[in-house]
C-alpha angles and dihedrals in degrees: 000000000000091000091052092050091048090049092052091048091049091052090049089050092052092049090052096044096049088067098029093115086058091069096094117195096221107027141041120250122220090249118097130213119258122273115276091014120133121206126194120194127179112194143153147148139236136196139166115252103194097288101351130081110222117204137185122193122186139172116211116199112193129186133181106227089177134352088269103035125068123180127196140189120196119189112185144180131199145160092234099106146034127228091252137030116270119273112268090016126204100018101047129059095339116183094031100234115194094358118142110250123184122237106264134184099243097192137251131306116207121203135181128185127192121193108210102169132044124173113181128194137162106307089341143082142176123214135188123191140168124215138197128198135192124184127196108191136158106201136117105245110195100185132075098235110102117221119169098196099068111345112049140031113225141085140279143182139190153151129264127197121187131181126187129188121174106303097350132080135175130189133187127196131185120181146172125225124200109184121197124240118265117229113188144113137276112222116230115245089232110074114239097027117114121264122249119243113238138183122200119195110199118204124243114263142202126219127194135177140183115198131187126192132184130188108227101176143060104026091196128014120240103157139016087235092069115114115237118220122194133175125206143192115192129181116202124187140173139185129195143149134244123287124250118223137196128184130195139208135257085256104074091203092068117088123251119251131209121258127201120248094179094115095057117081093194090062096049130093119271148174122209144161128210133190124219116190110190147178128212138184129191118204124202090351099287111047108089125190122180141172132187140170125221122215131170120258105169117017114322144254120260095207094073144018126238142291098038114197114209128191137178142180120192138180133183124216119193123214101177113165116246118240115243 
């Protein structure tokens, strides 16, 4: 009985390790997790914003509903925002560089991925998947760039293609982002005076990524206790347009009127591309630890400074039903 259990574990280990280099630190592959398998991932990032350390901490809970459908929920907290827009927004101190923000619970991002095509060969495979995303957040985002994980409520969808051959894998993603409007208030700079109602309409955005992974060690598997080492290079890009903004009056019965954001670069449209070299190790087949660093390649993002340090720890738990 013990030998049979060990043999099953060893087969599971091999199935995980063959596609280990497909576990990208920054992006999702087209592959899905097995049915009745639970994955827990703690991840985040940190960067220095002049004289403030900005942090994001998130917990990704993944579950394989079927062999082709994976669902995820990602609650997260960060010190990236305030509860309200900055005073004199958008003309003064926007974005708020170096300002002390409290740690806030941003909300929850929901994600589902369906793998609709699988082409398997000898030591290789090709996968295609579609994904959908919905984000329910309650934060005051004061930049134009839409990000569903921790900046904007809204929804998104996209396509993922992943190819693996021996020790090498490559994955491409293209996605669409539709952020929701933000309805809030702008505090007056003079304490005691009423806040001004404001509506921010963020533009739709497009995200794209190209990820490469390579299995460094081991060259051949002999035991499930072997540590797996993978290296990565991921390119992440995004494009979006400027926000539109309307402000109101102290009298709520009066209509809102548009206000120009032309003088603020953080509220304008932009295209950029970042590179994320990374390193990953997998211990005892199911404990994954990875680290990567983000640097600008073409233009830059306004929602963070560089370099951006990313980290993640992940574990899979299997709940396969026993046959009677």
